[in-house]
N, C-alpha and C positions, 0 to 999 in steps of 0.2 A: 593170678597171672593171666595173661591174655592167650587167645587161641594161637597166635603166631609164634609164641615162645615155647610151645610144647612139642615134643618129638612124636607123641602118639595121639590119636584122636579118640581112643576108646576110654570109657569110664569118665567122661567129661561132665562135670556138674555145670548146668546152664548158667549158674550165677557167675562162674569164672569166665564166661564168654563176654561179659560186659566190662569194658575198660574205659578209663578217662582219657580223652584226647586232649593233650596239653595245649593244642593250637586253638581249639574251639571251646574248651571248658565244658564239653558235654560227654556223656557216656555213650559208647558205641559198641555195637555187637560185632565181634570179630570171629567169623567162622573159619577162616583160612586165608591164606595169602591172596586169593583172588575172589573171595566171597564178597557179596554186597554188605554194606554196613548200615546199621540203623542208628538213629540218634535217640531211640527210646531207652531210658535208663532201666537197668535191672536191679534186683535187690543185692545188697552187699553180702559178702560171705566172710565168716570169721577166718582168721589166718590159721593155717596149719603149722604146727610147731614140731621141731624135732625133740629128741629126748632131753635136750638141754633147755628146752622152752623157747628157743629162738625161732623166728619164722622160717619155715622150710621152703625151698624153691623146688618147683617141679622140674623134672629133667634130670634129677639125680644129684645135683651138686648142692651141698650145704653152704651157708655163708662162709666166705673165706676160702672156698674150694678152688680148684684149678680149672674147672670146665669153663670154656669160653662161651658165654651166652650169645655173643655177637654172631656166632656161627649158626645159631638157631633162629634168631630173630631176622626178620626181613625189613630193613630200614630202621628208623629210630622209633622203637616201640616203647611206650611207657612201662615202668616196672609194675609188678603185680600189685593189685589193689590191696591185698592183705597187708602189705608192707607200708601202705600209704594211709592207713586208717588213722583218724584222729585219736591220739592217745596211745598209739602203738609204741611198744618199747623199742629203743634202738638195738641194733644187732650187737651182741657182745663182741669184744675184741677177740682177734684170732688167738686160739690157744686156751681161752678161758671157757669154762663150762658154767652155765647159769644153773640156778637151783632147779631141781626137777619139779615140773608142774604137771598136774593131770590134764589130759587132753579132753576138752569139753565137747561132748557130742552135740551135733546140730539138732535142734528141735524139729519135730515133724512139720510144724507150721512153716518154719523157714524153708524146709525142703520143698513143701508144696508151693510156696511163693516162688522159690527159685525155678522150679520146673515150669510153673505157669508163665513166668517171664520169658523163659527160653522158648516155650511153645508159642507164645504170642509173637515173639520176634520172628520165629520161623514162618508163621502165618503172614506177617507183614512183608517179609522178603518174598514169599511165594506169591502173594497177591500183587506186589509191585512187579515181579518178573512176568506174571501172567498178563498184567495190564500192558506192559511194554510189548509183549509178543502180540497181543490182540490189536494194539495200535498199529504195529507193523503189518498185521494181516489186513486191517482196513485200508492201510496205505496202498496195499497191492490191489485193492478193488477199484481204486479210482483210475479212470482213463484221462490222460492229459493230451492237449494239443498245443504245439508251439505256434503261436500266432505272431511271433516277432514283435515289431514295434506297434502293432495294433492295440496292445494293452499294456498295463503296468507290470513290472517285474515282481512286485510284492504287494502286500496289503497293509494299510496303516489303520490302526484303531482310533487314531486321533483326527481323522479327516472325514469329510463327506465322501460317499462312494457311489458309483453307478455300476450295476451289474446287469448285463443283458441276458435275459432268460429266453432260451430258444427251444421251442418244441418242434422237433423235426418229424416229417411224415415218412421217414425211411421205413421201408417194409421188410428189410432183411434183418437177420439177427434173431437171437432167442427171444421169443415172446412177441415178435413183430410181424410174424407171418399171417397171411390171410386177410389183410386189410387193404382193399382197393388195389391200386397199381403196384404190382410186385416189382416193377422195373424202376420205381422212383429212386433218384439219386440221393434223396433226402433234402428236401427244400425247407426253408424257414417258414413252417406252417403257422406256428403261434409265436408271437414275439412280444415280450414285456420288458421294458427298460425300468429296472427298479432303482430308484434314487433314495438314499438314506441320508438325512440331514446331518450336518456336522455335530450338532448338539443332541442328536438322537431323539428329538421331540416329535419328529414326524418322518414319514416316508411316502413316496409317490410311486405307484406302479403304472407306467404309461404303456398302454397297449398300442401296437403298431399293426394296422391291418395288413394281412398278407397280400391283398389285392391293391395296395396303394401303389400308384405309378411313380417310379423314382428313376434317378440316374445312378446306376451303380458305378463307383469309381474304379480306377485301376487298382488291382489288389496284389501286392507282393505276398506270395504264398510259399510256405516252407514245404519242400518235397521230402520224400522218405530218405533220400540219399544225403540230406543236409543242405542241399542247394536251395536257392530261392528263385521261384518263377513268378513273373509278373503277369497276372491274368488281365487282359484288357477289359475295360469297363463297358457297360451297356447303357444305352439311352432309352428312356421311356419304356421301362419294363416293370413287371410286378416286383414288389419288394421281396417276395419269397424266393426269387431267383438269385438273391445275393448269397445264397448258400447252396452248395451242391452243383449248380449249373456251371459248366466249364471247369469243374474241379475247384470251385471256390470253397474256402474254409470259413469257420465262424469269425475269424479276423476280418474277413471281407464284409460280413454282415455288420460287424461293429463299425467299420469305416462307413458303411452306407447309412447307419443310424446317425453318425456325426454329420454326414453330408446333408441329411434331411432335416435334422433337428438343431444342429449346432451343439448338441450335448455329446461329450466324449465318454463312451463306456470305458470303464477301467478293466473289467473282466467279463467273462461269459460263463454261463452254466447251460449246458444242453442236455435235454432229456428226449427219450423216444417213447413210443407207445407203451412198451413194457414197463417203463419207469412209473407211469401213472398207475398201472396195476399193482406193482410191488409196493410202492409208497403208501397207497391207500389201504392195502392189506396189512401193512406193518403197523399202522395206527389203529387198526380195528374198524375201518370204515369212515366215511365222511358224510356228515349230515347235509342233505340238500332239501330244497322245497320247490314244488311245482304248482303253478297257478292253475294248470289243467292237466289231465291225464295225457300221457304220451305213449304212442305205439309206433315207433319209427322203423320203417322197413329197411332203410339203408344202414343205420347204425345198430339196429336190433335193440334199441332202448325201449323197455316197457316198464313204466312207473305210473302209479296212481297220482291223482291230485293230492296236494298236501305234503307233509314231511316224509322223507325216506332216508335210508342210509345206503350208500353205494360203496363198493370196493371191487378191486380186481377188474374183470371184464366189464362189469356194469358201470364202474366209474369211468373207464375209458370210453364206453359208449356215450356216457353223459356229456363228456367234454368234446366228443367228435360230432354230436348231433347238431345239425344245422337247419334242416327243413321243418323242424317242429317248433321253432322259436320265431316270433315276430314276423318279419317279412321273408323269412327263410334264407337270409343272407349271412355273410360272414360277420357283419357288424353286430347283429343280434346274438350270434354265437359267442362273440367276444364278451358281451355282457354276462352271459351265462358262465363262461370260463372265469371271469373275474369273481363272480359270486362263489364259484367252486373253490378258487384259490383262497378267498377270505375264510371259508369254512375249514379248508385244510390247515391254514395258519392257526385258527382257533383250536383245532384238534391237536396239532403238534405242540402247542404251548399250554395245553390244558393240564390240570393236576392229574387227571386220569392217565395221561401219557407220561408226564415227567416223574410220576411216583411209581411207575411200573418198570422194574428192571428188564423184564422180558420184552416189553414194547420198545424200550430204548435200544436194546440190543438189536431187535428186529429192524428198527428204524435206521440204526447205524449201518447195518448190513445192506438194507435196501437202498439207502441214499447213496452210499459209496459205490455200489454196483451199478446204480442207475445213471449216475452223473458223468458227463464228460466236461472237463473244465480246462482253462488255460493253465500253463505251467506256473504262472504267478500265484495261483491259489491251489496248486496241486497237492499240497500236504494236508493230511487230515486235521492237524492242529490249526492250520489256517482256515479251513472250512468251519471248524468249531468256533474260531474267533469271529468269523462273519456271522454265524448263527447267534452267538451271544450278543453281538452288537445290534443285530436286528431285533432280538428279543427285548432290548431296552425300549423300543418304540411302542407306545401304547397302541393296541389294535384300533382304537377309535380314531387314531391319527394316521393310520395307513390308508391312503386314498387310492382308488382305482379309477383312472381316467383313460380316455382314448384320444388319439390324435384327431383333432377336428378335421373333418374331410367334407368334400363335395363329390357328387356324382361326376364322373369323367365325361365332359361334353363330347369327347371324341368317340364315345361308344355309340352315340346315336340313340335310337329308341330303346334298346335293351342294355341296361347298365350292368356292366360286369366288373368294372374297376372304379377306383376313387382317386381323387387328388387331394393334396393338402389344402385346407381352407386358409387362404392368405389373410383373411380378416381376423380369424380367431386363433389359429395355431401359434403364431409368434408369441402371443402373451402366455400361452401354456408353456412353451419352451423356455421363455425368460424366467418364469416363476420357478421352474425346476433348476435351472442354471444358478439362480440366486438363492437357492435354499428356502424358498417361500412355500409355506404349507398350504394345502388346499382345504385344510380343516382349521378350526380355531385351536390355537395352542397357547400356552402360557406366554404372555408378552414380556418384553424386557422390563426390568425395574424402571420406574419412572425417573429415578436419579440418573440412570445410565442413558436413557433416551434424551433427557434434558441436557446432559453433558455433551452428547454428540451433536445435538441441535445448536448448542452454544458455540461450537467451533466454527460454524458458518456465519455467525453474527458479528458484525463489526466492520470497520473500514477495510477497503481493498486497495492493494498497491496498483500502480499502473502496469500494464503488461510489460513495458520496457524495463521495469524494475524487478521483475520476477527472475530469479536465478535458480535453475533446477538441472539436476542430472537425471537422465532417463535410462532405466534398465528394463530389460525384458525378463520377466519372472514367470513365464508360462503362456504368454500370448503367442500368436502366430509368428513364425520367423520373419524378421524385417519390420516388426511392429514398432520397435524403438526408433528406428530411422524414419519410418512413416510419420510417427507422432512428432519427431523433431522438425521435419519439413513443414508439417501443418502448423505447429506452434510458431515457427519463425516466419513463414511466408504468409500465413493467413491471419494469425492473431498477434503478431508483433512481439512475441516472447523471444527476443534475440539472445538473451543470456542463458541459453539452454544448450545442452550437449548430450550426445549419445554415449552412455557409459558401458554399453555392451550387455552381456547376460548377467542376471542376478545370481548369487551363489545358491539360491534355493527357489523352487517354484512356489507360486502362491495361487490360491484359488481366486482371490479377489485383488483388485488393484489397490495400492496404498500410496499415500503421500506422507512422508516423514519430514518434520520440520522442527527447528528450534523455536523457543518462545518468541524471540525477536523477529521471526519470519512468519508470524501468524497472518499478517496482512497479505503477504505474498501467497500463502497457502490458500487463503480465501479467494483470491483472484484466480488462481489456477483451478481450484475446485469449481468456480463459476464457469470458466471457459470449457472445462471437460465434463461438467455435470456430475462431479463427484459428490457423494453423500457425506454427512458428518462422520459416519462410521469408517469411511476410507481415510480420514485425516488422523494421523498418528503423531501427537506431540512427542518430541524426542530431542534429537540433536541434529545439528547440521554436519555436512561433510565438506571436505575441501575439493573444489573442482580443479580442472586442468590448469586454471590460471592462479591457483592458490587462494581462491576466495571462497567463503562459506556458501554452500548451496543446499537446497532441499533435495530429497531423493524421491523420485516418482518411479514406482515399480509396477509395471504392467502385468496383471495376473491373467488367469485363464478366462476371466469374465470380460476381458477387453474385446470390444467388437470392431474397433477400427478408429482411426484418427477422425475426430470431429463428431463421432457418435456418442451421445450422452451416456454416461456411466451410472446414472441414477437408477438404482434397483427398484423393482416394483414393491410397493408396501403390502400388497395383498394379491392373492392369486385370482385369475379370472373366474367368473361364475360359469362353470361348465357342468355338464351332466357327469356325475360321479357316484361312487359307492364307497363305503368304508368297511374295513375287515371285521369290525365288531358287530355289524348289522346283518340280520338274516333277511334276504330277499327271495321271493319265489320266482323261479324262472318262468317266463311267459313268451 
């Protein structure tokens, strides 16, 4: 019988706690009406029989008795397993007595197996409960910030994603005291936009200098009372003022990144000084290399030339040191921080860390306590998903690059700030937007590339014969109408119409067409600069006049009417490092 059908909980043999669930076909552990159930099968137990040899029921009633078992069971519980055994004799008719049979004692081996199964089940339940409680504990460690519409409301494992990592110079809070200006509101001191490609073959960590001169846009900011306050933007200020200054939140830093690069961050992760100390201690230290010995009076970093291992206060001093590297500026410190991050990534994904339960627990505690994230990724399970997706990227294909910059001519003789290099930066931004790796990755299969190229080959229709519906699937508001005006007034595509918003957002612009519309598709691709990968052979749709038309869906990569949509085939050749290589800080 099962545990729900008995009136007492004493003298229970563990074998009787496993019952068959008729809905799933699996055996389940039933400890009580509210106890967790496991699908691990336990050993069978011989049926107990009364003096007449018929199977006995626990709870005191023999077959044919008058006790109502429905009063004891909770819900539709299957009958005792002893009565369901293959080959078990049917119960004798009421009033008949079967021949007396001796009661066979259970062997010691079966008893041991039964108790072992019951004990294992208890351990499984206990471990499952402890895991759930620990997950809830970690959930309580994470600090979240509501950034409103600045980021996404959730995380998708099937898409490319952009996470802005912000290192704040906030001097208040546990572990942050004693560093520089104690009155700092917490500016965006270190900024890295991490882009992970859709196919997980590569990732790019784009460092944004704190002294980059930018225009900070107006920022709707959530207040503690739930209201929204729009903080006015600022012109020609340092990038680090996008956080903290005038009460700006990380959502404002995300909006500033988009204004500067054209790349939209999906989420943010913010760390402070103490986070560097706790994370490096949790993994047992991070390996670094120095081209020369350092004795920095400001950061108090003292390390010999060659390899060293840093953690805690020493690790923090390493990433804060500026005057001991290169030209003693922020750009050279960024290179050292990139090398440090690459080493930290290698350490966190090493077998030494992943095979150590104590290190994993320490890392889970340190990471959840150290991070502040947006509500879209505020659950521990979501942070785990992000980590697992990032782990799929080979470290050799994780590139560290910096926004190409020039000295700010407005500074005069003494250069304190930098500006975006208009000749080099756009190519870097385009490569990231279009998922192009800065390292060599496995190329598409030749057959796939040839098929995409073939879509652009062949005759093209006249612009006046192109019939297309235009939808906005992630581009700037008004893009569909802007494209319609351009096609009709500039290119002569008169059989076009604005079909409004697409049902789903797309990362890239697509053009779907039927086989007999291939010539029209090639002409529109020629006008807009669409690549073969953007052309999607499929079916036509009926336009407002009841005629078959192609469907052009403008994605997030849409840059504006008349701007070529051809994606770069390779990333620009810029100074970079990768997470798999060890470089010595100089």
